[in-house]
C-alpha positions in Angstrom: 82.5 128.6 157.8 85.9 129.4 159.1 84.2 129.0 162.7 82.7 125.8 161.9 86.1 124.7 160.4 87.9 125.8 163.7 85.4 123.6 165.9 85.8 120.5 163.4 89.7 120.7 164.4 89.4 121.6 168.1 86.6 119.3 169.0 85.3 116.5 166.4 89.0 115.4 165.2 90.2 114.9 168.7 87.0 113.0 169.7 87.2 110.6 166.7 90.9 110.0 167.5 89.9 109.1 170.8 87.4 106.8 169.8 89.8 105.0 167.5 92.5 104.8 170.1 89.7 103.3 172.8 88.9 100.7 170.4 92.4 99.7 169.7 93.4 99.5 173.5 90.2 97.5 174.3 91.4 95.0 171.5 94.8 95.0 172.5 93.6 94.2 176.3 91.7 91.1 175.0 95.1 89.7 174.0 97.7 90.5 176.6 95.5 91.0 180.0 95.6 87.6 181.7 96.3 88.7 185.3 93.1 90.6 186.0 90.4 88.0 186.4 92.6 86.5 189.6 92.6 90.3 190.8 89.2 90.2 190.3 88.4 86.9 192.3 90.7 88.3 195.0 88.4 91.5 195.5 85.4 89.4 195.3 86.5 87.1 198.1 86.8 89.8 200.6 83.2 91.3 200.4 81.5 92.4 203.2 78.1 93.4 203.9 78.9 96.9 204.9 81.1 97.6 201.5 78.4 96.0 199.6 76.1 98.8 200.8 78.4 101.4 200.3 79.7 100.4 196.7 75.9 100.2 196.0 75.7 103.7 196.6 78.9 104.6 195.2 78.2 102.9 191.9 74.9 104.7 191.8 76.3 108.0 191.6 77.0 107.4 188.1 74.0 105.5 187.2 72.4 106.6 183.6 69.3 108.0 184.6 70.9 110.0 187.7 73.8 111.3 185.3 71.3 112.3 182.9 68.9 114.3 185.1 71.9 115.6 187.0 73.5 117.2 183.8 70.0 118.9 182.8 69.6 120.4 186.4 73.3 121.6 186.1 72.9 123.0 182.8 69.7 125.1 183.7 71.3 126.1 187.0 74.6 127.5 185.1 72.2 129.3 182.6 70.4 130.9 185.4 73.7 131.6 187.4 76.0 133.0 184.7 73.4 134.6 182.3 74.7 132.6 179.3 75.0 129.0 177.7 78.6 128.6 177.6 79.0 126.7 180.6 75.8 124.6 180.1 76.8 123.6 176.5 80.3 122.7 177.8 78.9 120.2 180.4 76.3 118.8 178.2 78.7 118.1 175.5 81.5 116.7 177.7 78.9 114.1 179.1 77.7 113.3 175.6 80.8 113.3 174.0 82.1 110.2 176.5 79.0 108.6 176.1 79.1 108.6 172.3 82.5 107.1 172.3 81.9 104.6 174.9 78.8 103.4 173.0 80.6 103.4 169.7 83.4 101.3 170.8 82.3 99.0 173.8 80.4 96.3 172.0 83.0 96.7 169.2 85.6 95.4 171.6 83.3 93.0 173.3 85.2 92.3 176.1 83.8 89.7 178.9 83.0 91.3 182.4 85.2 89.8 185.4 84.4 86.0 186.1 82.8 86.6 189.5 79.7 87.2 191.0 77.9 90.6 189.6 76.4 92.6 192.1 74.8 94.7 189.7 72.5 93.7 186.7 74.9 93.6 183.9 73.9 95.9 180.8 74.0 94.8 177.4 77.4 96.8 176.9 80.8 95.0 177.4 83.1 95.5 180.2 85.4 97.8 178.3 85.8 100.7 179.0 83.9 101.6 182.1 81.1 104.0 181.1 80.0 104.6 184.6 83.4 106.1 185.3 84.0 107.9 182.2 80.8 109.5 183.0 81.4 110.3 186.4 84.4 112.1 185.6 82.7 114.1 182.5 80.0 115.3 184.8 81.7 115.6 188.4 84.9 117.2 187.3 83.1 119.2 184.4 80.8 120.8 187.2 84.1 121.2 189.4 85.8 122.9 186.7 82.9 125.5 185.8 82.5 125.9 189.6 86.3 126.9 190.2 86.7 129.0 186.9 83.9 131.3 188.3 84.8 131.0 192.1 88.4 130.7 192.3 89.3 133.5 194.7 89.3 131.2 197.9 91.5 128.5 197.9 89.3 126.6 200.7 86.4 126.6 198.6 88.3 125.5 195.5 89.6 122.5 197.4 86.3 121.5 198.6 84.7 121.5 195.3 87.7 119.6 193.5 87.5 117.2 196.4 84.0 116.3 195.8 84.8 116.7 191.9 87.5 114.0 192.1 86.2 111.9 194.9 83.1 111.1 193.1 84.5 109.3 190.0 87.1 107.4 192.3 84.1 106.1 194.4 82.5 105.0 191.2 85.8 103.3 190.0 86.2 101.5 193.0 82.6 100.6 193.2 82.5 99.1 189.7 85.6 96.8 190.3 84.4 95.8 193.8 81.2 94.7 192.5 82.4 92.9 190.0 81.3 94.7 187.0 84.7 95.8 185.7 88.3 95.0 185.2 90.7 97.4 186.8 91.7 98.3 183.2 88.3 99.2 182.6 87.9 101.9 185.0 91.5 103.3 184.4 90.6 103.8 180.7 87.0 105.0 181.9 89.1 107.7 183.7 91.1 108.5 181.0 88.1 108.7 178.4 86.1 110.8 180.6 89.0 113.3 181.4 90.2 113.6 177.7 86.5 114.2 176.6 86.4 117.0 179.2 89.8 118.5 178.5 88.8 118.7 174.4 85.5 120.2 175.1 86.7 122.7 177.7 89.5 123.8 175.3 86.8 124.3 172.5 83.7 125.5 174.2 84.5 126.7 177.8 88.0 128.5 177.1 87.9 128.4 173.2 88.6 131.4 170.9 85.1 132.7 171.0 85.3 133.3 174.6 87.6 136.5 173.6 86.5 139.1 171.7 88.3 140.4 168.7 90.3 143.8 169.6 89.2 146.7 167.6 91.6 149.2 166.1 92.2 152.2 167.7 91.9 153.8 164.3 88.4 152.5 163.9 87.1 153.8 167.6 88.6 157.2 166.7 86.4 157.9 163.8 
């Protein structure tokens, strides 16, 4: 019972608070954001065939089928590599948490997508927040965190892992703006949403109290 209460405090409560803040921020943006449509038009006016192709690839890094498949593969690899479920559960929960908050808030906010040509089919969700970006942060940075936690002795390897872990979400964020699918604030909040979910789940699961075994009194070992 104590363990359940601990997880409620360290995992569920912060995520519920994040969902509430996400909803409130989205509603606020509907009232105060008047500059972003012109920025979206400026970006769309400078599109080229080359960047259309590159951003198509960048956006696909976080398409839902890919993220689901990659999360499953990574969870299996972590279980086999480390001989336990902690890393696998951490990654799956981080991706799942951002997805739940995104789905719970996006239609309630109901923000329209930028008033430019959309280079991708528009999903039924609204523009805020960017689910592509939040999923990219949760997955790619989550994988980077697991890998560098276990393989941290080489600074060069750590830098290379985080270059990919951070670079992929940034590529997705740029692609979603370029392709007319999101405003800048949508992707910025997507980065925040994915990052906070990652931090909350890492604290509760990857680096949580259960990781440390309780110390045994010397008097007990002496018997």
